[in-house]
Structure formats: C-alpha cells, structure tokens
C-alpha positions in Angstrom: 0.4 0.0 0.1 1.0 3.6 -0.9 1.6 6.4 1.5 -1.0 8.4 2.2 0.2 12.5 3.0 -1.9 14.0 5.9 -4.0 15.6 3.9 -5.0 12.5 1.6 -6.0 11.1 4.6 -7.9 14.2 6.1 -9.9 14.0 2.2 -10.1 10.8 2.5 -12.1 10.5 5.7 -13.9 13.5 5.0 -15.1 11.9 2.4 -16.8 8.5 3.7 -18.3 11.3 6.6 -20.7 12.8 3.9 -23.8 13.2 5.8 -23.2 10.8 8.5 -20.9 8.2 9.8 -20.3 6.3 12.7 -15.6 5.7 13.5 -16.4 2.4 12.0 -17.9 3.1 9.0 -15.1 6.0 8.5 -12.3 3.6 9.4 -12.8 0.9 6.9 -13.7 3.3 4.5 -10.7 5.4 4.5 -8.2 2.4 5.5 -6.9 3.0 8.7 -6.4 1.8 11.8 -7.7 2.3 15.3 -5.2 4.1 16.5 -4.9 6.0 14.2 -8.7 6.8 13.5 -8.6 8.1 16.9 -5.9 10.4 16.5 -7.5 12.1 12.8 -10.7 12.9 14.6 -9.5 14.7 17.9 -7.2 16.4 15.1 -11.0 17.1 12.7 -12.7 18.4 16.1 -10.2 20.6 17.2 -9.8 22.5 14.2 -13.7 22.1 13.6 -14.1 20.1 10.4 -16.5 17.7 11.5 -18.8 17.2 14.4 -19.5 14.2 17.0 -23.3 14.0 16.9 -23.3 12.1 20.4 -27.3 10.7 20.5 -27.7 9.5 17.1 -23.3 8.4 17.5 -22.1 9.7 14.0 -19.9 11.7 12.7 -21.0 15.0 10.2 -18.8 17.6 8.0 -18.9 21.5 8.6 -19.1 23.4 6.4 -15.6 24.1 7.0 -14.4 20.6 6.2 -16.5 21.0 3.1 -14.1 24.0 1.6 -11.5 21.7 2.5 -12.8 19.2 0.4 -13.5 21.3 -2.1 -9.5 23.4 -1.9 -8.3 19.8 -2.1 -9.3 18.9 -5.0 -8.9 22.2 -6.8 -5.4 21.9 -5.8 -5.5 17.7 -7.2 -7.0 19.1 -11.0 -3.9 22.2 -10.5 -0.9 19.4 -9.8 -1.2 16.0 -10.4 -0.5 13.9 -7.1 2.0 11.8 -6.8 0.7 8.1 -8.4 0.1 10.0 -12.0 3.5 12.1 -11.9 4.6 8.6 -11.2 3.1 6.9 -13.9 4.1 9.0 -16.3 7.6 8.7 -15.6 7.2 5.1 -15.9 5.4 5.7 -19.8 8.6 8.9 -20.3 12.1 6.8 -18.6 11.2 3.8 -19.5 10.1 0.6 -16.3 14.0 0.4 -14.9 13.7 4.2 -14.4 10.6 4.4 -13.0 12.0 1.9 -10.4 14.6 3.9 -9.6 13.2 7.2 -9.4 10.3 5.2 -6.8 13.2 5.8 -4.4 12.3 9.3 -3.9 8.7 8.5 -3.3 7.6 11.9 -1.3 
C-alpha cells in the first residue's frame, strides 16, 4: 500500500463521512487503523472540520470541512498527485528508470 500524506488521509476521511458516519464506517472507508482514526478525529474536531452527534453516534462534516474538500480537489486538479506523476515517469523513462525513481517517493 502506498504512503499517504496527512492531507490525503483527511480528505479521504471527510469524503467517507459525507452526510454522517460512525467511527467504524470511517475507519473502513478511509483504510486506517483504530489508533490512526482516534488521532485524526481529534484533530478534525479541534479544527472544527467535523462535529460529533452523541445522540446518534455519528460524525458530520462542517462547512469548514466541505471547504477543505473543495480546496483539496482543486489543488489535485492543478498539481497531479504523486501516483499520476509516477505513471507519467514510467511512460517517459521506461520501467527500469521509473523503478529507480521510486526510491524518491514522497
């Protein structure tokens, strides 16, 4: 599995929450461990990107969380992700050179 940046993990979590999700649902959809989930949920709540509804035990995205997702999507349109750049490199350089370039993954 490839390594993901913090912003990519946050975006995946927010997209998995959409209109409401439990901890388990977020964890499975965002492909993360329970320990990671707890840390990121705490971070997102502190940054006011999500809220937790105790009655239904669901997390919901705030307006700030939606703005983050939109900004992240626009950035990905302007600057292709590492995976796209790596596939472009393999077409240009050939497989052997691209494999050597994988050493410098971000």
